[in-house]
N, CA, C and O atoms as CSV, one atom per row, in Angstrom:
chain,resi,resn,atom,element,x,y,z
A,1,MET,N,N,18.164,-157.264,115.779
A,1,MET,CA,C,18.735,-156.058,115.159
A,1,MET,C,C,18.133,-154.807,115.785
A,1,MET,O,O,18.862,-153.917,116.222
A,2,ASP,N,N,16.804,-154.736,115.830
A,2,ASP,CA,C,16.163,-153.568,116.432
A,2,ASP,C,C,16.485,-153.465,117.919
A,2,ASP,O,O,16.671,-152.368,118.447
A,3,ILE,N,N,16.549,-154.618,118.591
A,3,ILE,CA,C,16.868,-154.603,120.022
A,3,ILE,C,C,18.255,-154.002,120.238
A,3,ILE,O,O,18.462,-153.214,121.161
A,4,GLN,N,N,19.193,-154.377,119.388
A,4,GLN,CA,C,20.548,-153.832,119.494
A,4,GLN,C,C,20.534,-152.320,119.289
A,4,GLN,O,O,21.188,-151.586,120.029
A,5,LYS,N,N,19.792,-151.856,118.287
A,5,LYS,CA,C,19.715,-150.406,118.040
A,5,LYS,C,C,19.076,-149.690,119.222
A,5,LYS,O,O,19.531,-148.617,119.617
A,6,ASN,N,N,18.024,-150.277,119.789
A,6,ASN,CA,C,17.373,-149.662,120.942
A,6,ASN,C,C,18.335,-149.564,122.117
A,6,ASN,O,O,18.373,-148.545,122.807
A,7,ALA,N,N,19.107,-150.610,122.345
A,7,ALA,CA,C,20.068,-150.603,123.446
A,7,ALA,C,C,21.110,-149.512,123.235
A,7,ALA,O,O,21.474,-148.804,124.174
A,8,GLU,N,N,21.591,-149.377,121.998
A,8,GLU,CA,C,22.588,-148.343,121.711
A,8,GLU,C,C,21.991,-146.951,121.881
A,8,GLU,O,O,22.635,-146.062,122.437
A,9,ALA,N,N,20.766,-146.758,121.405
A,9,ALA,CA,C,20.114,-145.448,121.539
A,9,ALA,C,C,19.908,-145.112,123.007
A,9,ALA,O,O,20.122,-143.977,123.432
A,10,ARG,N,N,19.493,-146.107,123.773
A,10,ARG,CA,C,19.262,-145.868,125.193
A,10,ARG,C,C,20.570,-145.524,125.900
A,10,ARG,O,O,20.605,-144.622,126.737
A,11,ALA,N,N,21.641,-146.238,125.569
A,11,ALA,CA,C,22.938,-145.982,126.196
A,11,ALA,C,C,23.424,-144.574,125.881
A,11,ALA,O,O,23.937,-143.884,126.761
A,12,SER,N,N,23.265,-144.139,124.623
A,12,SER,CA,C,23.734,-142.801,124.262
A,12,SER,C,C,22.857,-141.741,124.919
A,12,SER,O,O,23.361,-140.695,125.327
A,13,ALA,N,N,21.550,-141.992,125.030
A,13,ALA,CA,C,20.664,-141.031,125.696
A,13,ALA,C,C,21.030,-140.917,127.169
A,13,ALA,O,O,21.076,-139.814,127.712
A,14,GLU,N,N,21.292,-142.047,127.821
A,14,GLU,CA,C,21.684,-142.011,129.227
A,14,GLU,C,C,23.005,-141.277,129.388
A,14,GLU,O,O,23.194,-140.534,130.352
A,15,HIS,N,N,23.921,-141.484,128.445
A,15,HIS,CA,C,25.217,-140.805,128.516
A,15,HIS,C,C,25.028,-139.295,128.418
A,15,HIS,O,O,25.710,-138.538,129.109
A,16,LEU,N,N,24.101,-138.850,127.558
A,16,LEU,CA,C,23.861,-137.413,127.402
A,16,LEU,C,C,23.179,-136.839,128.640
A,16,LEU,O,O,23.470,-135.715,129.049
A,17,LEU,N,N,22.277,-137.609,129.233
A,17,LEU,CA,C,21.503,-137.093,130.357
A,17,LEU,C,C,22.285,-137.124,131.664
A,17,LEU,O,O,22.029,-136.316,132.557
A,18,ARG,N,N,23.221,-138.034,131.782
A,18,ARG,CA,C,23.856,-138.254,133.081
A,18,ARG,C,C,24.522,-137.004,133.660
A,18,ARG,O,O,24.294,-136.713,134.834
A,19,PRO,N,N,25.340,-136.235,132.901
A,19,PRO,CA,C,25.990,-135.068,133.512
A,19,PRO,C,C,24.990,-134.061,134.073
A,19,PRO,O,O,25.175,-133.549,135.177
A,20,GLY,N,N,23.936,-133.780,133.321
A,20,GLY,CA,C,22.929,-132.849,133.807
A,20,GLY,C,C,22.199,-133.396,135.018
A,20,GLY,O,O,21.906,-132.662,135.962
A,21,PHE,N,N,21.905,-134.691,134.988
A,21,PHE,CA,C,21.214,-135.322,136.109
A,21,PHE,C,C,22.089,-135.288,137.349
A,21,PHE,O,O,21.601,-135.021,138.447
A,22,ALA,N,N,23.386,-135.559,137.182
A,22,ALA,CA,C,24.303,-135.531,138.318
A,22,ALA,C,C,24.373,-134.130,138.910
A,22,ALA,O,O,24.416,-133.972,140.130
A,23,ALA,N,N,24.386,-133.110,138.052
A,23,ALA,CA,C,24.439,-131.733,138.539
A,23,ALA,C,C,23.167,-131.395,139.314
A,23,ALA,O,O,23.235,-130.762,140.368
A,24,LEU,N,N,22.009,-131.812,138.800
A,24,LEU,CA,C,20.757,-131.563,139.512
A,24,LEU,C,C,20.753,-132.279,140.856
A,24,LEU,O,O,20.353,-131.711,141.872
A,25,LEU,N,N,21.202,-133.532,140.850
A,25,LEU,CA,C,21.212,-134.310,142.080
A,25,LEU,C,C,22.141,-133.665,143.103
A,25,LEU,O,O,21.798,-133.573,144.282
A,26,ARG,N,N,23.316,-133.219,142.658
A,26,ARG,CA,C,24.273,-132.578,143.560
A,26,ARG,C,C,23.664,-131.304,144.149
A,26,ARG,O,O,23.832,-131.027,145.337
A,27,GLN,N,N,22.958,-130.531,143.322
A,27,GLN,CA,C,22.316,-129.305,143.817
A,27,GLN,C,C,21.255,-129.639,144.856
A,27,GLN,O,O,21.151,-128.958,145.876
A,28,ASP,N,N,20.467,-130.678,144.608
A,28,ASP,CA,C,19.449,-131.087,145.576
A,28,ASP,C,C,20.095,-131.491,146.889
A,28,ASP,O,O,19.605,-131.123,147.957
A,29,VAL,N,N,21.188,-132.241,146.827
A,29,VAL,CA,C,21.876,-132.688,148.038
A,29,VAL,C,C,22.424,-131.488,148.801
A,29,VAL,O,O,22.298,-131.420,150.023
A,30,GLU,N,N,23.032,-130.540,148.086
A,30,GLU,CA,C,23.574,-129.351,148.747
A,30,GLU,C,C,22.466,-128.554,149.426
A,30,GLU,O,O,22.633,-128.100,150.558
A,31,ASP,N,N,21.337,-128.381,148.744
A,31,ASP,CA,C,20.216,-127.655,149.344
A,31,ASP,C,C,19.712,-128.376,150.587
A,31,ASP,O,O,19.411,-127.742,151.599
A,32,PHE,N,N,19.620,-129.704,150.512
A,32,PHE,CA,C,19.140,-130.497,151.639
A,32,PHE,C,C,20.079,-130.352,152.833
A,32,PHE,O,O,19.626,-130.176,153.965
A,33,VAL,N,N,21.390,-130.426,152.581
A,33,VAL,CA,C,22.373,-130.303,153.659
A,33,VAL,C,C,22.293,-128.912,154.283
A,33,VAL,O,O,22.343,-128.774,155.506
A,34,GLU,N,N,22.170,-127.880,153.443
A,34,GLU,CA,C,22.064,-126.523,153.975
A,34,GLU,C,C,20.816,-126.364,154.836
A,34,GLU,O,O,20.865,-125.709,155.877
A,35,ARG,N,N,19.692,-126.959,154.412
A,35,ARG,CA,C,18.472,-126.877,155.216
A,35,ARG,C,C,18.663,-127.584,156.546
A,35,ARG,O,O,18.218,-127.085,157.580
A,36,CYS,N,N,19.321,-128.741,156.536
A,36,CYS,CA,C,19.558,-129.472,157.781
A,36,CYS,C,C,20.435,-128.650,158.720
A,36,CYS,O,O,20.138,-128.537,159.909
A,37,ILE,N,N,21.512,-128.077,158.191
A,37,ILE,CA,C,22.413,-127.268,159.008
A,37,ILE,C,C,21.655,-126.065,159.564
A,37,ILE,O,O,21.794,-125.732,160.741
A,38,TYR,N,N,20.859,-125.416,158.725
A,38,TYR,CA,C,20.107,-124.236,159.150
A,38,TYR,C,C,19.122,-124.603,160.259
A,38,TYR,O,O,19.014,-123.883,161.252
A,39,SER,N,N,18.404,-125.712,160.101
A,39,SER,CA,C,17.418,-126.098,161.112
A,39,SER,C,C,18.116,-126.477,162.418
A,39,SER,O,O,17.577,-126.224,163.495
A,40,GLU,N,N,19.304,-127.079,162.340
A,40,GLU,CA,C,20.067,-127.382,163.555
A,40,GLU,C,C,20.481,-126.095,164.258
A,40,GLU,O,O,20.411,-126.012,165.484
A,41,GLU,N,N,20.912,-125.089,163.496
A,41,GLU,CA,C,21.329,-123.820,164.093
A,41,GLU,C,C,20.143,-123.119,164.745
A,41,GLU,O,O,20.275,-122.531,165.818
A,42,VAL,N,N,18.979,-123.185,164.091
A,42,VAL,CA,C,17.785,-122.542,164.645
A,42,VAL,C,C,17.376,-123.243,165.938
A,42,VAL,O,O,16.973,-122.589,166.900
A,43,ARG,N,N,17.477,-124.563,165.963
A,43,ARG,CA,C,17.034,-125.340,167.114
A,43,ARG,C,C,17.922,-125.074,168.326
A,43,ARG,O,O,17.422,-125.020,169.450
A,44,SER,N,N,19.222,-124.906,168.125
A,44,SER,CA,C,20.147,-124.765,169.256
A,44,SER,C,C,20.210,-123.340,169.787
A,44,SER,O,O,20.945,-123.067,170.737
C-alpha cells in the first residue's frame, strides 16, 4: 500500500518537474551550441 502511494507521489512529482527541467535543459543546450558556434567563428 505504501509502496503504491510512493510510486504515485513520485510519478506526480516527476510530472510537475519535467516541463521546467526540459526548459532548463533546452536553455543549456542552446547556450552550449552558441558557445561552439562563437568559438568556431573566433578560430576561423
